[in-house]
C-alpha positions as CSV (number, residue, x, y, z in Angstrom):
1,X,38.8,81.8,96.3
2,X,42.4,82.3,96.8
3,X,44.5,79.1,97.1
4,X,47.5,79.7,99.4
5,X,50.2,77.1,100.3
6,X,52.3,77.4,103.4
7,X,55.4,75.5,103.0
8,X,57.3,74.4,106.0
9,X,60.2,71.7,106.1
10,X,61.2,72.1,109.7
11,X,60.5,69.7,112.7
12,X,57.1,69.2,114.0
13,X,57.3,72.0,116.7
14,X,58.3,74.6,114.1
15,X,55.4,73.4,111.9
16,X,53.0,73.8,114.7
17,X,54.0,77.3,115.4
18,X,53.9,77.9,111.5
19,X,50.2,77.3,111.6
20,X,49.8,80.6,113.5
21,X,50.4,82.2,110.1
22,X,47.4,80.5,108.6
23,X,45.2,82.0,111.3
24,X,46.5,85.5,110.6
25,X,46.3,85.1,106.9
26,X,42.8,83.9,107.0
27,X,41.7,86.8,109.3
28,X,43.2,89.2,106.7
29,X,41.9,87.2,103.6
30,X,38.8,85.3,104.7
31,X,38.1,84.0,101.2
32,X,41.1,82.0,101.0
33,X,41.9,78.2,101.1
34,X,45.2,77.3,102.9
35,X,47.2,73.9,102.5
36,X,50.0,73.6,105.0
37,X,52.7,71.6,103.3
38,X,55.1,69.6,105.2
39,X,58.0,67.3,104.3
40,X,57.3,63.6,103.6
41,X,57.7,61.3,106.6
42,X,57.2,64.1,109.2
43,X,57.2,62.5,112.8
44,X,58.3,64.0,116.1
45,X,62.1,63.9,116.5
46,X,61.9,61.3,119.3
47,X,58.8,59.5,118.0
48,X,59.9,57.5,115.1
49,X,57.5,54.6,115.6
50,X,54.2,53.3,114.5
51,X,52.3,55.1,117.3
52,X,53.1,58.4,115.8
53,X,52.4,57.6,112.1
54,X,50.2,60.4,110.8
55,X,49.9,62.1,114.2
56,X,51.9,65.2,113.3
57,X,49.6,65.7,110.3
58,X,46.6,65.3,112.4
59,X,47.7,67.8,114.9
60,X,48.5,70.3,112.2
61,X,45.3,69.8,110.5
62,X,43.4,70.6,113.8
63,X,44.8,74.1,113.8
64,X,42.8,77.2,112.9
65,X,42.9,78.4,109.4
66,X,44.2,75.1,108.0
67,X,42.0,73.8,105.2
68,X,44.2,71.0,104.0
69,X,47.4,69.3,104.5
70,X,50.1,68.9,101.8
71,X,53.1,66.7,101.6
72,X,56.4,67.6,99.9
73,X,57.6,64.4,98.2
74,X,61.3,63.8,98.1
75,X,61.3,64.5,94.4
76,X,59.8,67.9,95.0
77,X,56.3,67.0,94.0
78,X,53.4,68.7,96.2
79,X,50.4,66.7,97.1
80,X,47.3,68.1,98.9
81,X,44.9,66.1,101.0
82,X,42.2,68.1,99.2
83,X,41.5,67.0,95.6
84,X,39.9,70.2,94.7
85,X,43.4,72.1,94.9
86,X,44.5,72.4,91.4
87,X,46.9,75.3,91.9
88,X,48.3,77.5,94.4
89,X,48.1,81.4,93.9
90,X,50.6,82.4,96.7
91,X,53.3,80.3,98.4
92,X,54.6,81.3,101.8
93,X,57.8,79.8,102.8
94,X,58.8,79.1,106.3
95,X,62.5,77.8,106.5
96,X,64.0,79.3,109.7
97,X,63.5,81.5,112.9
98,X,65.5,84.4,114.0
99,X,66.3,85.5,117.5
100,X,65.6,89.2,117.0
101,X,62.0,88.4,115.7
102,X,61.0,85.5,118.1
103,X,60.0,82.0,116.7
104,X,56.3,82.8,115.9
105,X,56.9,86.1,114.0
106,X,59.9,84.6,112.1
107,X,57.3,82.2,110.4
108,X,55.4,84.9,108.8
109,X,58.0,87.7,108.4
110,X,57.9,87.5,104.7
111,X,54.1,88.4,104.8
112,X,54.9,91.6,106.7
113,X,57.0,92.8,103.9
114,X,54.2,91.9,101.5
115,X,51.1,93.3,103.4
116,X,52.4,95.3,106.1
117,X,52.8,94.8,109.8
118,X,49.3,95.6,111.0
119,X,47.7,92.3,110.2
120,X,50.8,90.1,110.9
121,X,52.2,91.5,114.1
122,X,50.3,89.1,116.6
123,X,52.5,86.5,118.1
124,X,49.9,85.3,120.8
125,X,49.8,81.7,119.7
126,X,46.7,79.5,120.5
127,X,46.6,75.9,119.6
128,X,44.1,73.1,119.6
129,X,45.0,69.7,120.9
130,X,41.6,68.2,121.3
131,X,40.8,68.7,124.9
132,X,39.6,71.5,127.2
133,X,42.1,72.8,129.8
134,X,41.0,71.4,133.3
135,X,43.8,72.0,136.0
136,X,43.3,70.3,139.1
137,X,42.5,72.4,142.1
138,X,43.8,70.0,144.9
139,X,47.3,69.5,143.6
140,X,50.2,71.1,141.6
141,X,50.8,69.1,138.4
142,X,54.2,69.6,136.8
143,X,55.2,68.2,133.5
144,X,58.6,67.3,132.4
145,X,60.3,65.3,129.6
146,X,61.9,62.0,130.0
147,X,65.7,61.3,129.9
148,X,65.6,60.9,126.2
149,X,64.6,64.6,125.6
150,X,66.5,65.9,128.4
151,X,69.7,64.2,127.3
152,X,69.2,64.8,123.5
153,X,69.0,68.5,124.1
154,X,71.4,69.1,127.0
155,X,73.7,66.1,126.9
156,X,74.0,66.6,130.6
157,X,72.2,63.8,132.7
158,X,73.7,65.3,135.9
159,X,71.6,68.7,135.2
160,X,68.4,66.5,134.7
161,X,68.9,64.7,137.8
162,X,69.8,67.7,139.9
163,X,66.7,69.6,138.6
164,X,64.4,66.8,139.5
165,X,66.0,66.5,143.0
166,X,65.6,70.2,143.5
167,X,61.8,70.1,142.5
168,X,61.2,67.1,144.8
169,X,63.0,68.9,147.6
170,X,61.1,72.1,147.2
171,X,57.7,70.3,147.0
172,X,58.5,68.2,150.2
173,X,59.9,71.3,152.1
174,X,56.9,73.3,151.4
175,X,54.3,70.6,151.9
176,X,52.9,71.0,148.4
177,X,50.7,68.3,147.2
178,X,51.8,67.5,143.6
179,X,51.9,65.1,140.7
180,X,54.8,65.1,138.4
181,X,54.0,63.9,134.7
182,X,56.9,62.4,132.6
183,X,56.3,62.9,128.9
184,X,58.1,61.4,126.0
185,X,58.4,58.3,124.0
186,X,60.8,56.8,126.4
187,X,58.6,57.2,129.4
188,X,54.9,56.7,128.1
189,X,52.9,54.7,125.7
190,X,51.0,57.6,124.1
191,X,50.9,59.4,120.8
192,X,51.9,62.9,120.4
193,X,48.6,64.4,120.8
194,X,47.5,62.4,123.9
195,X,51.0,63.6,125.3
196,X,50.1,67.3,124.6
197,X,46.5,66.8,126.0
198,X,48.3,65.7,129.4
199,X,50.6,68.7,129.1
200,X,47.5,71.0,128.6
201,X,46.2,69.8,132.0
202,X,49.4,70.7,133.8
203,X,50.3,73.9,135.6
204,X,53.9,73.9,134.8
205,X,56.2,72.5,132.3
206,X,59.9,72.0,133.2
207,X,62.3,70.8,130.4
208,X,64.6,71.4,127.6
209,X,63.7,73.3,124.3
210,X,61.5,71.2,122.2
211,X,58.0,70.7,120.8
212,X,56.4,71.1,124.2
213,X,58.1,74.3,125.0
214,X,57.2,75.7,121.4
215,X,53.5,74.7,122.1
216,X,53.6,76.4,125.6
217,X,55.2,79.6,124.5
218,X,52.5,82.2,124.8
219,X,49.9,79.9,124.2
220,X,46.2,79.9,125.5
221,X,45.2,76.2,126.0
222,X,41.6,75.1,125.1
223,X,39.8,72.7,122.9
224,X,39.3,75.6,120.4
225,X,42.0,77.7,118.4
């Protein structure tokens, strides 16, 4: 058994994308045990509340290839949720992403230099959010972020309102039956996983960059990784 530690101190969306590395690594080395280490106190950027305590860790643990979750304490100590992990044979650091590589490939770029590109070139991400994708056939479902996420990313309330007005006008003009879902801590009383499940059953997401965009990018949505 080879014990591997993936270390990611970034935000929740980046960590979720980083789990794709575990899938690729385990495909190449099936006899491996992978602990995904995140920083202590990890919560969604706009979800600093009791409802999201531990939700990010649960989401990461649901992904293919992850055997245990680890915490990087503020003093640098590493703690694994699996007490059988006594040592780590190989560390994989994920600390940034690069525009020329793309987000997913950036997370395992160092493995390409170690083992070659053949087994680590796949960027087709596929995440588990705990439900099966079921798209309504009688209406178009559009998901978007609430004002908090829009304005945190764009700092432009006029842009947000203008886009929503444009969407409503297009749907009305073309007589399209639709439902618009607003996602985010400021507009819903649900945790991150439940929010992503709602997003999973939407036809389109329109919003600023952030975790939902990371999750949607090249994703095949299902109840299994």
